[in-house]
PLY file of the C-alpha trace (Angstrom):
ply
format ascii 1.0
element vertex 167
property float x
property float y
property float z
element edge 166
property int vertex1
property int vertex2
end_header
71.76 67.90 134.01
69.39 69.62 136.45
68.62 73.31 135.93
68.75 75.72 138.83
65.59 77.35 140.10
65.26 81.02 139.25
65.29 82.28 142.89
68.42 80.26 143.60
70.18 81.72 140.55
69.31 85.23 141.73
70.70 84.42 145.23
67.30 85.01 146.83
66.41 81.57 148.21
68.38 78.68 149.65
65.86 75.88 149.27
67.67 73.40 151.55
67.59 75.86 154.46
63.98 76.82 153.69
62.81 73.19 153.80
64.57 72.62 157.14
62.96 75.75 158.59
59.51 74.76 157.32
59.82 71.20 158.66
60.52 72.55 162.15
56.91 73.81 162.28
57.98 76.87 164.28
57.26 80.46 163.25
60.17 82.39 161.74
61.62 85.83 162.24
62.91 86.93 158.87
65.51 89.72 158.75
66.19 91.49 155.45
68.28 94.45 154.27
67.61 96.86 151.42
69.75 99.75 150.19
68.00 102.22 152.55
66.33 100.21 155.30
66.29 96.99 157.31
63.12 95.13 158.21
61.91 92.08 160.09
58.82 89.93 159.70
57.20 87.36 161.99
56.04 84.61 159.62
54.02 81.47 160.15
53.89 78.74 157.51
51.17 76.24 156.76
51.75 73.76 153.94
54.66 75.90 152.62
52.38 78.96 152.39
53.93 81.83 154.33
51.72 84.26 156.24
53.20 87.50 157.58
51.77 88.02 161.07
53.63 91.28 161.78
56.34 93.42 160.25
58.68 96.13 161.55
60.66 98.41 159.24
63.48 100.72 160.24
61.61 103.69 158.79
59.11 103.19 161.67
61.87 104.39 164.02
61.12 108.00 163.03
57.93 107.70 165.17
60.08 106.89 168.20
62.40 109.88 167.92
64.97 108.91 165.28
66.42 112.31 164.17
65.51 113.65 160.73
69.15 114.46 159.90
70.10 110.81 160.58
67.54 109.23 158.25
70.33 108.11 155.95
71.44 105.76 158.71
68.21 103.77 158.96
70.16 100.71 157.81
72.87 100.94 160.50
73.68 98.54 163.34
71.74 100.83 165.70
68.66 100.73 163.46
68.97 96.94 163.19
69.12 96.68 166.99
65.96 98.79 167.35
64.12 96.77 164.69
64.98 93.60 166.66
63.86 95.26 169.90
60.59 96.45 168.34
59.56 93.12 166.85
60.74 91.28 169.97
58.57 93.54 172.15
55.57 92.87 169.91
56.13 89.10 170.13
56.62 89.17 173.91
53.66 91.41 174.73
51.29 89.40 172.50
52.60 86.12 173.98
53.37 84.61 170.58
55.45 81.46 170.15
59.25 81.87 170.19
60.45 81.93 166.57
63.41 80.55 164.65
65.62 83.25 163.14
65.91 83.23 159.34
68.61 85.42 157.78
68.07 83.98 154.32
70.95 84.61 151.94
72.53 87.39 154.07
76.13 86.53 154.91
76.64 85.86 158.58
79.53 88.11 159.62
80.22 88.55 163.33
79.53 92.01 164.82
77.39 93.04 161.84
73.83 94.37 161.43
72.49 90.82 161.56
73.87 90.32 165.04
72.79 93.81 166.12
69.26 92.71 165.19
69.71 89.46 167.11
70.90 91.39 170.19
67.72 93.51 170.01
65.57 90.35 169.91
67.36 88.89 172.93
67.08 92.18 174.86
63.33 92.12 174.18
63.05 88.73 175.89
63.06 86.31 172.96
64.96 83.15 173.87
67.67 82.52 171.26
70.92 80.68 171.97
74.07 82.37 170.71
77.52 83.35 171.92
78.04 86.79 173.43
81.21 87.54 171.42
79.38 87.64 168.07
77.43 90.78 168.99
78.66 94.26 168.02
80.28 96.35 170.76
77.92 98.37 172.96
79.29 101.66 171.57
78.38 100.60 168.01
74.90 99.49 169.08
74.36 102.88 170.77
75.52 104.68 167.60
78.39 106.57 169.23
80.51 106.04 166.10
77.96 107.76 163.84
78.30 111.30 162.49
74.70 112.18 163.39
74.18 111.20 167.02
71.08 109.18 167.89
69.19 109.70 171.20
69.60 105.98 171.97
68.18 105.90 175.51
65.12 108.00 174.58
64.21 105.76 171.65
64.80 102.59 173.69
62.55 103.77 176.55
59.77 104.76 174.11
59.92 101.29 172.50
59.94 99.44 175.83
57.00 101.44 177.26
54.70 101.03 174.25
51.64 98.75 174.42
51.47 96.33 171.50
48.42 94.79 169.90
48.28 92.66 166.76
46.28 94.33 164.02
0 1
1 2
2 3
3 4
4 5
5 6
6 7
7 8
8 9
9 10
10 11
11 12
12 13
13 14
14 15
15 16
16 17
17 18
18 19
19 20
20 21
21 22
22 23
23 24
24 25
25 26
26 27
27 28
28 29
29 30
30 31
31 32
32 33
33 34
34 35
35 36
36 37
37 38
38 39
39 40
40 41
41 42
42 43
43 44
44 45
45 46
46 47
47 48
48 49
49 50
50 51
51 52
52 53
53 54
54 55
55 56
56 57
57 58
58 59
59 60
60 61
61 62
62 63
63 64
64 65
65 66
66 67
67 68
68 69
69 70
70 71
71 72
72 73
73 74
74 75
75 76
76 77
77 78
78 79
79 80
80 81
81 82
82 83
83 84
84 85
85 86
86 87
87 88
88 89
89 90
90 91
91 92
92 93
93 94
94 95
95 96
96 97
97 98
98 99
99 100
100 101
101 102
102 103
103 104
104 105
105 106
106 107
107 108
108 109
109 110
110 111
111 112
112 113
113 114
114 115
115 116
116 117
117 118
118 119
119 120
120 121
121 122
122 123
123 124
124 125
125 126
126 127
127 128
128 129
129 130
130 131
131 132
132 133
133 134
134 135
135 136
136 137
137 138
138 139
139 140
140 141
141 142
142 143
143 144
144 145
145 146
146 147
147 148
148 149
149 150
150 151
151 152
152 153
153 154
154 155
155 156
156 157
157 158
158 159
159 160
160 161
161 162
162 163
163 164
164 165
165 166
């Protein structure tokens, strides 16, 4: 009997998916959730060694005008959308190769944070094929359902007008 690898037991890594992604040779956009934040990383791999080229965390949204009283919602659909928009803008402006999206072990539920993030990537100009009906409604992306209202249009214009350079 074969024993399971530790990361598979902990539901952190699906090795079959990882091998397929690595064999493609394309860079990956990795989306992850924590208890307080969401974040995305642009990763290149060489000989199964991952290198993080850039990273965007939802706590960076405070710099773009995310209200202090709404900091508890930095893991919302709106925050996920902005994280996707931010990293997509960085990729587009630096003319990096279009990536493959890697959600890892996150369950793929329609109209969730994952697809809010994907909508942000697509709005930033990253070419990803997917059906329109899987995205959250526009009102949820804009945060109209939230108790603490977010200045959606202000934050979006600040993100879109920023000049990006790789560090």
